[in-house]
Structures are given as C-alpha cells and as structure tokens.
VEXRO-327986 format. One record per residue: x, y, z of N, C-alpha, C in turn; residue number from 1; residue in one letter. Coordinates in Angstrom, 3 decimals, always signed. Example, Ala and Ser with C-alpha at 12.3 -4.5 7.8 and 13.67 -1.06 7.14 Angstrom:
<rs>
+13.190, -5.690, +7.800, +12.300, -4.500, +7.800, +13.200, -3.300, +7.800, 1, a .
+12.850, -2.250, +7.080, +13.670, -1.060, +7.140, +12.900, +0.030, +7.870, 2, s .
</rs>
This chain:
<rs>
+54.829, +95.000, +85.037, +53.388, +95.256, +84.938, +53.115, +96.645, +84.365, 1, m .
+53.925, +97.650, +84.829, +53.733, +99.011, +84.323, +54.001, +99.073, +82.829, 2, k .
+55.076, +98.356, +82.384, +55.386, +98.353, +80.957, +54.278, +97.707, +80.162, 3, l .
+53.725, +96.613, +80.690, +52.637, +95.925, +79.997, +51.412, +96.821, +79.894, 4, f .
+51.102, +97.522, +80.991, +49.943, +98.433, +80.981, +50.140, +99.549, +79.975, 5, t .
+51.370, +100.099, +79.956, +51.666, +101.173, +79.015, +51.532, +100.664, +77.576, 6, r .
+51.948, +99.412, +77.369, +51.832, +98.803, +76.035, +50.369, +98.694, +75.612, 7, y .
+49.528, +98.251, +76.538, +48.106, +98.108, +76.227, +47.478, +99.455, +75.894, 8, l .
+47.861, +100.500, +76.638, +47.288, +101.823, +76.404, +47.712, +102.384, +75.046, 9, l .
+48.888, +101.961, +74.570, +49.390, +102.497, +73.306, +48.789, +101.812, +72.086, 10, s .
+48.128, +100.664, +72.278, +47.590, +99.905, +71.148, +46.607, +100.711, +70.301, 11, i .
+45.598, +101.408, +70.911, +44.668, +102.172, +70.074, +45.365, +103.216, +69.213, 12, p .
+46.396, +103.888, +69.750, +47.098, +104.909, +68.980, +47.911, +104.276, +67.856, 13, l .
+48.504, +103.093, +68.118, +49.251, +102.398, +67.074, +48.331, +101.963, +65.942, 14, l .
+47.162, +101.425, +66.323, +46.194, +101.006, +65.306, +45.731, +102.195, +64.488, 15, l .
+45.531, +103.329, +65.164, +45.100, +104.535, +64.469, +46.159, +104.982, +63.471, 16, l .
+47.435, +104.930, +63.873, +48.527, +105.348, +62.990, +48.612, +104.433, +61.766, 17, a .
+48.460, +103.111, +61.992, +48.514, +102.150, +60.891, +47.358, +102.394, +59.929, 18, v .
+46.167, +102.628, +60.493, +44.989, +102.868, +59.662, +45.179, +104.104, +58.793, 19, q .
+45.699, +105.183, +59.401, +45.913, +106.426, +58.645, +46.918, +106.202, +57.523, 20, c .
+48.019, +105.467, +57.813, +49.043, +105.233, +56.810, +48.507, +104.409, +55.654, 21, a .
+47.715, +103.383, +55.998, +47.155, +102.517, +54.958, +46.197, +103.294, +54.066, 22, a .
+45.353, +104.089, +54.690, +44.358, +104.819, +53.894, +45.004, +105.930, +53.077, 23, e .
+46.138, +106.446, +53.543, +46.810, +107.510, +52.808, +47.254, +107.023, +51.427, 24, a .
+47.467, +105.695, +51.289, +47.896, +105.142, +50.004, +46.812, +105.276, +48.945, 25, l .
+45.564, +105.390, +49.418, +44.451, +105.408, +48.481, +44.095, +106.819, +48.044, 26, v .
+44.760, +107.797, +48.693, +44.331, +109.171, +48.527, +44.428, +109.661, +47.089, 27, v .
+45.333, +109.155, +46.343, +45.551, +109.654, +45.005, +44.372, +109.532, +44.076, 28, a .
+43.440, +108.712, +44.409, +42.275, +108.569, +43.565, +41.525, +109.855, +43.590, 29, q .
+41.455, +110.477, +43.056, +41.106, +111.870, +43.200, +39.852, +112.509, +42.990, 30, s .
+38.762, +111.620, +43.164, +37.446, +112.209, +43.271, +37.089, +112.426, +44.738, 31, d .
+38.044, +112.237, +45.660, +37.789, +112.450, +47.081, +37.666, +113.948, +47.373, 32, v .
+36.618, +114.312, +48.102, +36.477, +115.702, +48.544, +37.242, +115.822, +49.859, 33, i .
+38.357, +116.501, +49.833, +39.232, +116.529, +50.991, +38.886, +117.585, +52.023, 34, g .
+39.538, +117.457, +53.177, +39.406, +118.487, +54.207, +40.190, +119.722, +53.794, 35, l .
+41.395, +119.493, +53.259, +42.248, +120.555, +52.753, +42.861, +120.060, +51.453, 36, t .
+43.655, +120.898, +50.809, +44.258, +120.511, +49.535, +45.152, +119.286, +49.664, 37, a .
+45.765, +119.107, +50.835, +46.674, +117.971, +50.991, +46.249, +116.985, +52.071, 38, d .
+45.017, +117.121, +52.552, +44.560, +116.238, +53.630, +43.134, +115.792, +53.334, 39, k .
+42.943, +114.558, +52.865, +41.597, +114.098, +52.498, +40.686, +113.881, +53.697, 40, p .
+41.274, +113.472, +54.823, +40.503, +113.206, +56.037, +41.491, +113.002, +57.179, 41, y .
+40.970, +112.938, +58.378, +41.804, +112.612, +59.535, +41.046, +111.601, +60.381, 42, i .
+41.743, +110.994, +61.328, +41.107, +110.064, +62.257, +41.225, +110.609, +63.671, 43, h .
+40.160, +110.486, +64.430, +40.118, +110.978, +65.801, +39.581, +109.861, +66.697, 44, v .
+40.179, +109.724, +67.870, +39.657, +108.764, +68.837, +38.481, +109.387, +69.572, 45, m .
+37.351, +108.687, +69.565, +36.155, +109.179, +70.265, +35.507, +108.009, +70.997, 46, h .
+35.431, +108.144, +72.325, +34.846, +107.096, +73.158, +35.484, +105.739, +72.873, 47, e .
+36.817, +105.742, +72.705, +37.552, +104.491, +72.542, +37.566, +103.911, +71.150, 48, g .
+37.027, +104.614, +70.173, +37.054, +104.085, +68.799, +37.555, +105.154, +67.844, 49, r .
+38.073, +104.703, +66.718, +38.588, +105.622, +65.711, +37.445, +106.107, +64.820, 50, s .
+37.353, +107.427, +64.670, +36.311, +108.022, +63.824, +36.986, +108.781, +62.690, 51, v .
+36.559, +108.521, +61.474, +37.101, +109.235, +60.327, +36.367, +110.561, +60.168, 52, k .
+37.115, +111.638, +60.182, +36.525, +112.971, +60.014, +36.793, +113.418, +58.589, 53, v .
+35.710, +113.681, +57.848, +35.836, +114.096, +56.459, +34.625, +114.940, +56.063, 54, q .
+34.692, +115.509, +54.879, +33.533, +116.218, +54.360, +32.565, +115.216, +53.735, 55, q .
+31.303, +115.609, +53.652, +30.329, +114.800, +52.927, +30.825, +114.648, +51.491, 56, v .
+30.804, +113.422, +50.973, +31.335, +113.159, +49.636, +30.261, +113.333, +48.555, 57, q .
+29.495, +114.377, +48.670, +28.414, +114.641, +47.718, +28.434, +116.132, +47.405, 58, d .
+28.802, +116.482, +46.185, +28.918, +117.892, +45.817, +27.564, +118.598, +45.761, 59, t .
+26.481, +117.847, +45.843, +25.149, +118.450, +45.854, +24.582, +118.592, +47.273, 60, n .
+25.406, +118.277, +48.261, +24.950, +118.366, +49.654, +24.540, +119.795, +50.003, 61, y .
+23.394, +119.920, +50.669, +22.941, +121.224, +51.158, +22.542, +121.084, +52.617, 62, e .
+22.950, +122.048, +53.419, +22.616, +122.035, +54.830, +21.137, +122.323, +55.024, 63, l .
+20.501, +121.521, +55.857, +19.079, +121.706, +56.149, +18.877, +121.687, +57.661, 64, k .
+17.705, +122.068, +58.102, +17.395, +122.006, +59.525, +17.807, +123.250, +60.280, 65, g .
+17.996, +123.083, +61.581, +18.228, +124.209, +62.487, +19.417, +125.070, +62.079, 66, y .
+20.520, +124.436, +61.705, +21.734, +125.189, +61.409, +21.739, +125.829, +60.026, 67, f .
+20.706, +125.588, +59.239, +20.571, +126.265, +57.954, +19.897, +127.628, +58.105, 68, a .
+19.357, +127.906, +59.270, +18.684, +129.190, +59.502, +19.696, +130.327, +59.496, 69, k .
+19.324, +131.416, +58.843, +20.233, +132.562, +58.780, +19.894, +133.634, +59.805, 70, t .
+18.734, +133.520, +60.460, +18.356, +134.533, +61.456, +17.633, +133.885, +62.620, 71, a .
+17.985, +134.333, +63.810, +17.318, +133.883, +65.026, +17.098, +135.100, +65.912, 72, r .
+16.194, +134.965, +66.852, +15.872, +136.083, +67.725, +17.098, +136.501, +68.543, 73, k .
+17.394, +137.798, +68.517, +18.531, +138.345, +69.270, +18.036, +139.481, +70.160, 74, c .
+18.253, +139.389, +71.506, +18.821, +138.233, +72.197, +17.820, +137.085, +72.274, 75, p .
+18.309, +135.855, +72.574, +19.667, +135.534, +73.036, +20.646, +135.152, +71.930, 76, p .
+20.135, +134.921, +70.709, +21.027, +134.402, +69.658, +21.648, +135.544, +68.870, 77, f .
+22.567, +136.248, +69.501, +23.210, +137.411, +68.885, +24.587, +137.040, +68.336, 78, c .
+24.961, +137.666, +67.218, +26.273, +137.401, +66.622, +27.371, +137.775, +67.618, 79, i .
+28.288, +136.849, +67.823, +29.361, +137.030, +68.797, +30.566, +137.746, +68.170, 80, q .
+31.330, +138.483, +68.982, +32.558, +139.106, +68.474, +33.532, +138.046, +67.969, 81, p .
+34.428, +138.459, +67.099, +35.448, +137.537, +66.583, +36.327, +137.013, +67.716, 82, e .
+36.617, +137.869, +68.696, +37.476, +137.478, +69.809, +36.729, +137.616, +71.130, 83, h .
+36.733, +136.542, +71.918, +36.095, +136.572, +73.239, +36.877, +137.495, +74.161, 84, v .
+38.204, +137.427, +74.024, +39.114, +138.197, +74.869, +40.393, +138.377, +74.047, 85, d .
+41.020, +139.555, +74.103, +42.224, +139.768, +73.292, +43.349, +138.780, +73.566, 86, p .
+43.313, +138.127, +74.725, +44.371, +137.183, +75.077, +44.118, +135.778, +74.540, 87, r .
+42.885, +135.514, +74.077, +42.488, +134.167, +73.639, +42.399, +134.117, +72.113, 88, v .
+43.095, +133.145, +71.516, +43.090, +133.019, +70.057, +41.778, +132.420, +69.549, 89, a .
+41.258, +133.007, +68.476, +40.089, +132.453, +67.779, +40.606, +131.634, +66.607, 90, t .
+40.085, +130.423, +66.436, +40.598, +129.536, +65.390, +39.468, +129.054, +64.469, 91, i .
+39.878, +128.524, +63.316, +38.929, +127.988, +62.347, +39.059, +126.479, +62.218, 92, g .
+38.440, +125.942, +61.184, +38.396, +124.489, +61.024, +39.787, +123.872, +60.835, 93, e .
+40.639, +124.508, +60.031, +41.972, +123.945, +59.779, +42.745, +123.785, +61.086, 94, i .
+42.644, +124.802, +61.940, +43.334, +124.734, +63.227, +42.732, +123.655, +64.130, 95, e .
+41.419, +123.450, +64.016, +40.781, +122.371, +64.784, +41.303, +121.014, +64.304, 96, v .
+41.429, +120.841, +62.987, +41.974, +119.581, +62.458, +43.388, +119.347, +63.010, 97, f .
+44.217, +120.397, +62.982, +45.595, +120.267, +63.480, +45.596, +119.921, +64.973, 98, d .
+44.703, +120.550, +65.722, +44.603, +120.283, +67.154, +44.223, +118.819, +67.382, 99, f .
+43.292, +118.305, +66.587, +42.870, +116.908, +66.708, +44.035, +115.960, +66.476, 100, m .
+44.861, +116.286, +65.484, +45.953, +115.387, +65.113, +47.191, +115.532, +65.998, 101, e .
+47.225, +116.554, +66.816, +48.393, +116.784, +67.660, +48.039, +116.785, +69.145, 102, n .
+47.608, +117.910, +69.682, +47.342, +117.993, +71.115, +46.318, +116.972, +71.590, 103, e .
+45.243, +116.807, +70.836, +44.204, +115.859, +71.250, +44.721, +114.428, +71.209, 104, l .
+45.413, +114.091, +70.148, +45.962, +112.733, +70.002, +46.989, +112.423, +71.083, 105, r .
+47.810, +113.426, +71.440, +48.881, +113.220, +72.415, +48.420, +113.437, +73.851, 106, d .
+47.129, +113.630, +74.054, +46.555, +113.862, +75.377, +47.127, +115.117, +76.040, 107, d .
+47.445, +116.106, +75.215, +47.924, +117.385, +75.735, +46.867, +118.476, +75.591, 108, k .
+45.713, +118.089, +75.052, +44.647, +119.055, +74.861, +43.292, +118.381, +74.889, 109, g .
+42.253, +119.192, +75.056, +40.880, +118.690, +75.075, +40.011, +119.548, +74.173, 110, l .
+39.131, +118.891, +73.449, +38.152, +119.555, +72.599, +36.850, +119.572, +73.382, 111, l .
+36.352, +120.761, +73.699, +35.229, +120.877, +74.625, +33.975, +121.416, +73.976, 112, i .
+32.941, +120.596, +73.994, +31.601, +121.004, +73.587, +30.991, +121.685, +74.811, 113, d .
+30.888, +123.014, +74.760, +30.439, +123.780, +75.926, +28.923, +123.959, +75.975, 114, a .
+28.198, +123.233, +75.139, +26.742, +123.357, +75.116, +26.102, +122.541, +76.242, 115, r .
+24.806, +122.685, +76.380, +24.080, +121.902, +77.372, +24.055, +120.436, +76.938, 116, t .
+23.861, +119.510, +77.878, +23.834, +118.081, +77.525, +22.789, +117.746, +76.462, 117, p .
+21.663, +118.465, +76.461, +20.620, +118.193, +75.461, +21.154, +118.408, +74.042, 118, e .
+21.906, +119.492, +73.839, +22.496, +119.749, +72.525, +23.584, +118.727, +72.216, 119, w .
+24.430, +118.451, +73.191, +25.523, +117.500, +73.013, +25.005, +116.145, +72.558, 120, f .
+23.921, +115.676, +73.169, +23.381, +114.349, +72.864, +22.757, +114.252, +71.478, 121, n .
+22.490, +115.397, +70.855, +21.943, +115.367, +69.491, +23.041, +115.101, +68.456, 122, r .
+24.274, +115.354, +68.857, +25.395, +115.151, +67.942, +26.511, +116.119, +68.269, 123, g .
+27.762, +115.639, +68.182, +28.894, +116.484, +68.548, +30.050, +116.273, +67.578, 124, t .
+31.062, +117.111, +67.699, +32.267, +116.971, +66.886, +33.102, +115.823, +67.457, 125, i .
+33.564, +114.900, +66.614, +34.340, +113.758, +67.110, +35.517, +114.189, +67.986, 126, p .
+35.687, +113.470, +69.088, +36.772, +113.767, +70.010, +36.391, +114.722, +71.124, 127, g .
+35.181, +115.309, +71.027, +34.757, +116.293, +72.024, +34.244, +115.639, +73.301, 128, s .
+34.419, +116.361, +74.415, +33.780, +115.987, +75.666, +32.832, +117.117, +76.038, 129, i .
+31.784, +116.800, +76.773, +30.784, +117.805, +77.120, +31.043, +118.394, +78.505, 130, n .
+31.423, +119.664, +78.529, +31.550, +120.424, +79.773, +30.661, +121.648, +79.591, 131, i .
+29.421, +121.623, +80.083, +28.486, +122.733, +79.857, +29.039, +124.082, +80.320, 132, p .
+28.674, +125.138, +79.604, +29.203, +126.482, +79.859, +28.918, +126.987, +81.270, 133, f .
+27.875, +126.471, +81.891, +27.519, +126.917, +83.243, +28.485, +126.384, +84.302, 134, t .
+29.307, +125.410, +83.930, +30.221, +124.772, +84.888, +31.122, +125.775, +85.596, 135, t .
+31.544, +126.812, +84.863, +32.544, +127.726, +85.416, +31.948, +129.014, +85.992, 136, f .
+30.634, +128.988, +86.216, +29.981, +130.147, +86.833, +30.395, +130.302, +88.288, 137, s .
+30.698, +129.169, +88.933, +31.098, +129.180, +90.332, +32.363, +128.344, +90.493, 138, d .
+33.480, +129.017, +90.712, +34.765, +128.322, +90.818, +34.785, +127.277, +91.922, 139, e .
+33.992, +127.489, +92.950, +34.013, +126.586, +94.108, +33.019, +125.438, +94.013, 140, n .
+32.288, +125.360, +92.912, +31.332, +124.262, +92.772, +32.071, +122.952, +92.524, 141, s .
+31.441, +121.856, +92.869, +32.039, +120.537, +92.651, +32.295, +120.327, +91.166, 142, v .
+31.349, +120.764, +90.325, +31.484, +120.572, +88.881, +32.706, +121.314, +88.332, 143, q .
+32.901, +122.551, +88.792, +34.043, +123.328, +88.318, +35.351, +122.691, +88.760, 144, a .
+35.424, +122.270, +90.017, +36.649, +121.651, +90.529, +36.976, +120.362, +89.780, 145, e .
+35.955, +119.557, +89.510, +36.172, +118.302, +88.784, +36.654, +118.576, +87.365, 146, q .
+36.062, +119.589, +86.726, +36.466, +119.933, +85.358, +37.910, +120.420, +85.326, 147, a .
+38.278, +121.300, +86.250, +39.638, +121.836, +86.277, +40.664, +120.731, +86.522, 148, l .
+40.337, +119.799, +87.395, +41.243, +118.677, +87.638, +41.356, +117.796, +86.391, 149, e .
+40.253, +117.657, +85.681, +40.282, +116.883, +84.426, +41.163, +117.579, +83.386, 150, r .
+41.238, +118.902, +83.470, +42.065, +119.671, +82.537, +43.542, +119.641, +82.921, 151, f .
+43.864, +119.055, +84.082, +45.254, +118.974, +84.507, +45.656, +119.987, +85.555, 152, g .
+44.697, +120.784, +86.051, +45.009, +121.740, +87.111, +45.119, +120.997, +88.444, 153, a .
+45.930, +121.547, +89.345, +46.134, +120.933, +90.659, +45.664, +121.899, +91.736, 154, i .
+44.814, +121.404, +92.607, +44.297, +122.215, +93.710, +45.433, +122.532, +94.688, 155, r .
+45.520, +123.780, +95.104, +46.569, +124.195, +96.030, +46.005, +124.368, +97.442, 156, r .
+46.810, +123.972, +98.417, +46.403, +124.163, +99.813, +47.591, +124.699, +100.602, 157, v .
+47.283, +125.521, +101.577, +48.300, +126.058, +102.478, +49.471, +126.726, +101.746, 158, n .
+49.138, +127.589, +100.788, +50.186, +128.311, +100.072, +50.655, +129.484, +100.935, 159, v .
+51.934, +129.539, +101.217, +52.470, +130.582, +102.084, +52.435, +131.961, +101.445, 160, g .
+52.362, +132.989, +102.272, +52.320, +134.370, +101.790, +53.570, +134.717, +100.998, 161, t .
+54.726, +134.302, +101.488, +55.977, +134.584, +100.787, +56.021, +133.898, +99.427, 162, m .
+55.533, +132.655, +99.394, +55.498, +131.916, +98.121, +54.656, +132.656, +97.099, 163, t .
+53.471, +133.137, +97.516, +52.578, +133.842, +96.596, +53.205, +135.154, +96.117, 164, r .
+53.900, +135.835, +97.002, +54.527, +137.097, +96.612, +55.609, +136.845, +95.565, 165, k .
+56.372, +135.774, +95.752, +57.400, +135.419, +94.777, +56.770, +135.073, +93.435, 166, m .
+55.659, +134.318, +93.467, +54.965, +133.940, +92.234, +54.424, +135.165, +91.511, 167, e .
+53.860, +136.093, +92.269, +53.295, +137.297, +91.672, +54.374, +138.186, +91.064, 168, e .
+55.595, +138.031, +91.516, +56.716, +138.781, +90.949, +57.264, +138.104, +89.692, 169, m .
+56.704, +136.929, +89.349, +57.122, +136.242, +88.130, +58.057, +135.081, +88.347, 170, g .
+58.338, +134.760, +89.596, +59.213, +133.622, +89.894, +58.377, +132.354, +90.092, 171, f .
+59.057, +131.199, +90.067, +58.430, +129.908, +90.392, +57.216, +129.623, +89.514, 172, m .
+57.331, +129.997, +88.226, +56.237, +129.731, +87.279, +54.927, +130.357, +87.762, 173, n .
+55.043, +131.527, +88.373, +53.892, +132.173, +88.987, +52.781, +132.561, +88.039, 174, g .
+53.105, +132.745, +86.733, +52.074, +133.135, +85.765, +51.003, +132.059, +85.596, 175, d .
+51.331, +130.848, +85.983, +50.398, +129.731, +85.808, +49.754, +129.299, +87.125, 176, s .
+49.824, +130.173, +88.135, +49.292, +129.788, +89.443, +48.403, +130.885, +90.024, 177, k .
+47.419, +130.448, +90.809, +46.582, +131.365, +91.563, +46.638, +130.919, +93.025, 178, t .
+45.907, +131.602, +93.879, +45.873, +131.181, +95.280, +45.332, +129.762, +95.429, 179, d .
+44.413, +129.379, +94.497, +43.719, +128.090, +94.643, +44.180, +127.008, +93.676, 180, k .
+44.771, +127.416, +92.526, +45.063, +126.427, +91.490, +46.462, +126.597, +90.914, 181, w .
+47.053, +125.440, +90.561, +48.322, +125.412, +89.845, +48.028, +124.887, +88.438, 182, d .
+48.182, +125.778, +87.437, +47.884, +125.414, +86.051, +49.153, +125.116, +85.254, 183, f .
+50.259, +124.872, +85.938, +51.539, +124.669, +85.255, +51.483, +123.562, +84.207, 184, s .
+50.733, +122.495, +84.492, +50.652, +121.366, +83.561, +49.244, +121.218, +82.967, 185, n .
+48.496, +122.299, +82.998, +47.130, +122.244, +82.456, +47.154, +122.084, +80.938, 186, a .
+46.142, +121.431, +80.418, +46.078, +121.142, +78.991, +45.577, +122.341, +78.184, 187, k .
+45.852, +122.296, +76.887, +45.280, +123.280, +75.972, +43.819, +122.896, +75.727, 188, k .
+42.967, +123.894, +75.621, +41.535, +123.662, +75.452, +41.017, +124.375, +74.211, 189, l .
+40.225, +123.672, +73.413, +39.475, +124.307, +72.326, +38.007, +124.219, +72.707, 190, v .
+37.372, +125.381, +72.877, +35.958, +125.411, +73.267, +35.102, +125.868, +72.099, 191, l .
+33.940, +125.244, +71.969, +33.026, +125.596, +70.889, +31.590, +125.365, +71.332, 192, w .
+30.642, +125.950, +70.587, +29.222, +125.699, +70.866, +28.455, +125.665, +69.548, 193, c .
+27.331, +126.363, +69.436, +26.494, +126.218, +68.248, +26.876, +127.109, +67.075, 194, n .
+27.848, +127.977, +67.243, +28.273, +128.784, +66.118, +28.434, +130.255, +66.430, 195, g .
+28.569, +131.090, +65.395, +28.839, +132.515, +65.570, +27.769, +133.282, +66.339, 196, p .
+26.568, +132.723, +66.443, +25.507, +133.404, +67.193, +25.216, +132.702, +68.517, 197, a .
+26.190, +131.967, +69.017, +26.024, +131.232, +70.278, +26.950, +131.818, +71.335, 198, c .
+26.416, +132.132, +72.485, +27.217, +132.739, +73.546, +27.682, +131.767, +74.611, 199, g .
+27.456, +130.458, +74.395, +27.775, +129.494, +75.451, +29.278, +129.292, +75.636, 200, q .
+30.015, +129.014, +74.557, +31.461, +128.831, +74.721, +32.157, +130.137, +75.115, 201, s .
+31.746, +131.314, +74.590, +32.345, +132.556, +75.097, +32.142, +132.721, +76.602, 202, p .
+30.965, +132.356, +77.081, +30.715, +132.476, +78.521, +31.618, +131.514, +79.302, 203, r .
+31.811, +130.300, +78.789, +32.697, +129.338, +79.453, +34.131, +129.855, +79.475, 204, a .
+34.570, +130.458, +78.369, +35.937, +130.985, +78.286, +36.136, +132.112, +79.295, 205, i .
+35.164, +133.007, +79.387, +35.276, +134.106, +80.358, +35.333, +133.560, +81.786, 206, r .
+34.569, +132.496, +82.039, +34.595, +131.880, +83.361, +35.957, +131.297, +83.678, 207, g .
+36.568, +130.625, +82.691, +37.896, +130.037, +82.888, +38.948, +131.116, +83.131, 208, l .
+38.861, +132.213, +82.384, +39.814, +133.304, +82.565, +39.681, +133.923, +83.955, 209, l .
+38.449, +134.058, +84.397, +38.216, +134.631, +85.735, +38.808, +133.737, +86.822, 210, k .
+38.735, +132.431, +86.621, +39.300, +131.485, +87.586, +40.824, +131.547, +87.576, 211, i .
+41.394, +131.953, +86.433, +42.848, +132.056, +86.339, +43.488, +131.095, +85.349, 212, g .
+42.656, +130.388, +84.560, +43.217, +129.453, +83.575, +44.058, +130.261, +82.579, 213, y .
+45.262, +129.795, +82.236, +46.141, +130.561, +81.334, +45.487, +130.810, +79.976, 214, p .
+45.433, +132.075, +79.576, +44.759, +132.454, +78.331, +45.416, +131.835, +77.102, 215, a .
+46.740, +131.617, +77.174, +47.425, +131.060, +76.002, +47.176, +129.566, +75.821, 216, d .
+46.402, +128.975, +76.744, +46.046, +127.563, +76.597, +44.560, +127.399, +76.285, 217, r .
+43.907, +128.501, +75.969, +42.478, +128.473, +75.620, +42.313, +128.947, +74.184, 218, i .
+41.508, +128.216, +73.398, +41.243, +128.578, +72.013, +39.731, +128.537, +71.768, 219, f .
+39.262, +129.482, +70.962, +37.836, +129.633, +70.687, +37.546, +129.246, +69.242, 220, y .
+36.826, +128.128, +69.040, +36.383, +127.764, +67.692, +35.021, +128.416, +67.489, 221, y .
+35.034, +129.610, +66.923, +33.827, +130.431, +66.801, +32.792, +129.808, +65.857, 222, r .
+33.256, +129.115, +64.818, +32.323, +128.531, +63.848, +31.394, +127.512, +64.462, 223, g .
+31.901, +126.740, +65.425, +31.074, +125.777, +66.142, +30.306, +124.821, +65.254, 224, g .
+29.210, +124.314, +65.802, +28.452, +123.286, +65.090, +27.846, +123.794, +63.785, 225, m .
+27.484, +125.061, +63.718, +26.873, +125.560, +62.486, +27.849, +125.495, +61.313, 226, q .
+29.079, +125.969, +61.504, +30.047, +125.913, +60.416, +30.513, +124.483, +60.171, 227, m .
+30.595, +123.689, +61.236, +30.997, +122.276, +61.075, +30.003, +121.563, +60.161, 228, w .
+28.716, +121.815, +60.391, +27.702, +121.177, +59.546, +27.640, +121.803, +58.160, 229, q .
+27.876, +123.106, +58.073, +27.855, +123.761, +56.761, +28.888, +123.148, +55.823, 230, l .
+30.036, +122.766, +56.389, +31.069, +122.119, +55.589, +30.800, +120.630, +55.391, 231, w .
+29.719, +120.116, +55.987, +29.393, +118.702, +55.824, +30.389, +117.798, +56.510, 232, g .
+30.914, +118.224, +57.657, +31.929, +117.437, +58.364, +31.297, +116.390, +59.284, 233, l .
+32.040, +115.359, +59.542, +31.568, +114.213, +60.332, +31.117, +114.618, +61.728, 234, t .
+29.955, +114.099, +62.127, +29.451, +114.260, +63.484, +29.285, +112.884, +64.100, 235, m .
+29.243, +112.837, +65.432, +28.957, +111.571, +66.126, +27.865, +111.797, +67.149, 236, v .
+27.084, +110.743, +67.377, +26.061, +110.753, +68.434, +26.669, +110.070, +69.635, 237, i .
+26.785, +110.765, +70.777, +27.389, +110.156, +71.968, +26.717, +108.837, +72.337, 238, p .
+27.542, +107.834, +72.655, +27.018, +106.546, +73.090, +26.724, +105.579, +71.958, 239, g .
+26.752, +106.043, +70.709, +26.448, +105.135, +69.594, +27.734, +104.616, +68.969, 240, e .
</rs>
C-alpha cells in the first residue's frame, strides 16, 4: 500500500518531467522570448497543476497599473536595502527560476508570498504559498507555530540543561536548534512581497531570524511582484 501511495504521489512530477522534455524539442524555433539565453520557460506545480512560467511573448508589452508607478509615499513605501540581514542572501529572478526547478520541485523549499491575503488573491508567483508577514511577529502564536511546522521545524519539549549547553557549544547540530525549535530538517525559504519598496518580506525575514530560523536557509527575492511583472512573467490567481 505504501509503495502504491508513493507511486500515486510521484505521478504529477513524472507528468511534469515528460511535459518539459516534450516541449524542449520545440525550443529551437526561435522567435520564443526566453527566460534566459538557454531556458525558454519552466514548469512549476501550483495548487496541483502544472503552470508554465515564461515571459510575455509580445515585444511591445508595457507594464501598466499599480506596479508601473515609479514613486509612492514614503513612508510606508520606502526603498528597501539590498540586504535584509548580512547573513541572508538576496537573489534575483534567475535564482528564483533555479529554486523553482530544484528545491521547490523536490519539496525541499518553499516560495513564500509574504504579503497580506488581499494582495495574494489579486495574483501571485506560481508555486507560492501565502504566509503573511505578520505571522512571525509573535513566535508563540498559533499562526507562527503552524507556519514553522509547515516549514519542517519540530517543536521541542523538555530539553535538558546539559543538552542545551552541548548544543550551544556546537555539538549535536546545535546551530540549527533553539530552546523551542529544532530546525535541523527545515526547508529553504524564498520570501518576497511587492518589490524593492515593500517592507513586508523583510519584516517576515527579521521575524524568522529572531525566532532562530537558520539564516542560510532564508533567501530574499527583493524584486518581488513589481520586477516579476516588469519582466512580463507568468502570474496565477489563487483558486482559478
């Protein structure tokens, strides 16, 4: 029964791999506007279906609407630093594509839309889940605990004083543990929000660091939705 269940779970990934291989044969036609010089598009699983992520195939495309604005009132819409924290890597679109095709596909990472649900429901980056930035304001809240468990963290109870001292000295994988959480098997996270002038994902990242989430498993996509739309990249409406 376990083998059969595992087989069923692997079907969507197998279909995705076959689809990518088949479509790769067509790539040589070369009026395709690619994601990169050698990658015309990628496929991402979103809400149980395969979504093709690509640029708009119209060289006359121009960004319009909210994300075309070049100035907003600051505060609150102030340009964010390149790095949220020196320990956390800031990444661009190419790295997001690689993350989608590797960690996200292999269930070793999560792409997190850290905006409020209202923004998320207007449209999000394929493969993203919505964990609002306010979630990590209180480590002891139900929302924070549920999110951390979803990320692969394990709640710790009755940790002995000697055990903690050994961990703090660098033994027993102590760098990935706190008094309350074991992050040894926690997933890599890419957090993003509305773009370079949005403070929501930076605030979520600072909250995660304060809780003790390993900094080397957190990545900041600073471009966010504004740069994603500027490049004319695929968006999805949750539930559709």
